[in-house]
C-alpha positions in Angstrom: -0.3 0.2 0.0 2.8 2.3 1.0 5.0 1.9 -2.5 1.1 2.4 -4.7 1.1 5.9 -2.5 4.6 6.8 -3.3 4.4 5.3 -7.0 1.8 7.8 -8.0 3.4 11.1 -5.8 6.7 10.6 -8.1 4.2 9.8 -10.9 2.2 14.1 -9.7 5.7 15.1 -9.5 7.5 13.8 -12.5 4.5 14.3 -15.7 5.0 17.9 -14.9 8.9 18.1 -15.1 9.0 15.2 -18.0 6.2 17.9 -20.1 8.5 21.2 -19.2 11.5 19.4 -20.2 9.8 18.2 -23.7 8.6 21.8 -24.5 12.9 23.2 -23.2 14.5 21.6 -24.4 12.9 22.0 -28.2 13.4 25.5 -28.0 8.9 25.9 -27.0 9.5 27.0 -23.6 10.5 30.7 -21.5 13.8 28.6 -20.0 14.3 31.6 -17.3 11.3 32.0 -16.0 10.5 34.4 -17.8 8.2 35.7 -20.7 9.5 34.3 -24.2 12.6 36.7 -25.3 11.6 37.8 -29.5 14.6 37.6 -31.0 16.1 41.5 -31.7 17.8 43.2 -35.3 19.6 46.1 -33.8 22.4 48.2 -35.8 24.0 51.3 -35.5 25.6 53.1 -39.0 29.1 53.3 -38.3 32.3 52.2 -38.0 32.3 51.1 -33.6 35.5 52.1 -31.9 36.3 48.4 -30.3 34.2 45.4 -30.3 34.2 42.4 -26.9 33.8 38.7 -27.0 32.1 38.5 -24.2 32.6 34.5 -22.1 28.8 34.1 -20.9 28.1 30.8 -18.8 24.5 29.7 -18.3 22.1 30.1 -20.8 20.9 27.5 -22.6 18.5 28.2 -25.2 17.3 31.0 -27.9 15.0 32.9 -24.7 18.5 33.1 -22.7 20.4 34.4 -26.1 17.8 36.9 -26.4 17.1 38.0 -23.4 21.6 39.0 -23.6 20.9 40.5 -26.3 18.1 42.8 -25.8 19.8 43.8 -22.6 22.6 44.7 -24.1 21.4 47.0 -27.7 19.6 48.4 -25.2 22.7 50.5 -23.4 23.7 53.6 -25.3 25.6 53.3 -28.4 25.8 48.5 -27.2 25.5 46.5 -30.9 25.6 42.8 -28.9 25.3 39.6 -31.1 25.1 36.1 -28.7 26.1 32.9 -30.5 24.1 30.1 -28.1 26.6 27.8 -28.8 29.7 29.4 -28.4 29.0 31.1 -25.0 29.5 34.3 -26.8 28.2 37.5 -27.0 30.6 39.7 -29.2 29.4 43.5 -28.4 30.2 46.7 -30.9 30.8 49.8 -28.6 29.7 52.6 -30.9 30.4 55.0 -28.2 32.2 54.8 -25.4 31.0 52.6 -22.6 32.2 50.9 -19.1 33.1 47.5 -19.3 31.6 46.5 -16.0 28.6 47.7 -17.5 28.4 45.5 -20.2 29.1 43.0 -17.0 26.9 44.1 -14.9 24.3 43.8 -17.7 24.9 40.4 -18.2 25.3 39.2 -15.3 22.0 41.0 -14.0 20.1 38.8 -16.5 22.0 35.4 -13.6 24.0 34.6 -16.2 27.5 34.5 -15.7 31.4 36.8 -17.6 33.5 34.9 -17.2 36.3 36.7 -19.4 36.2 39.3 -22.1 38.9 40.2 -24.4 38.9 43.1 -26.4 38.9 42.2 -30.1 39.6 45.5 -31.7 
């Protein structure tokens, strides 16, 4: 009898977890707990003053990628392109922008910046 109760409890817990995991792995869910983020296509004319390659840990899906791009693009003079597969963001700075602001913006989203390289 006790085994049956335990099995029923496990099934009740596991079914929603499995459904959520399948949705997430198909890239259909918002894994970050927020609304599904849409991609941003921000462009600024001219040549950037500096280009950074930011290494980021914790990204899991396109929603994570889109969140980071959107928040970085909200910074005046910044255009970002995130590569989920490489766990990096190429950040073009068209105005003087402190690298700490880039790092803080990403880390406020609960991701971890593991390094920033200056490409140009």
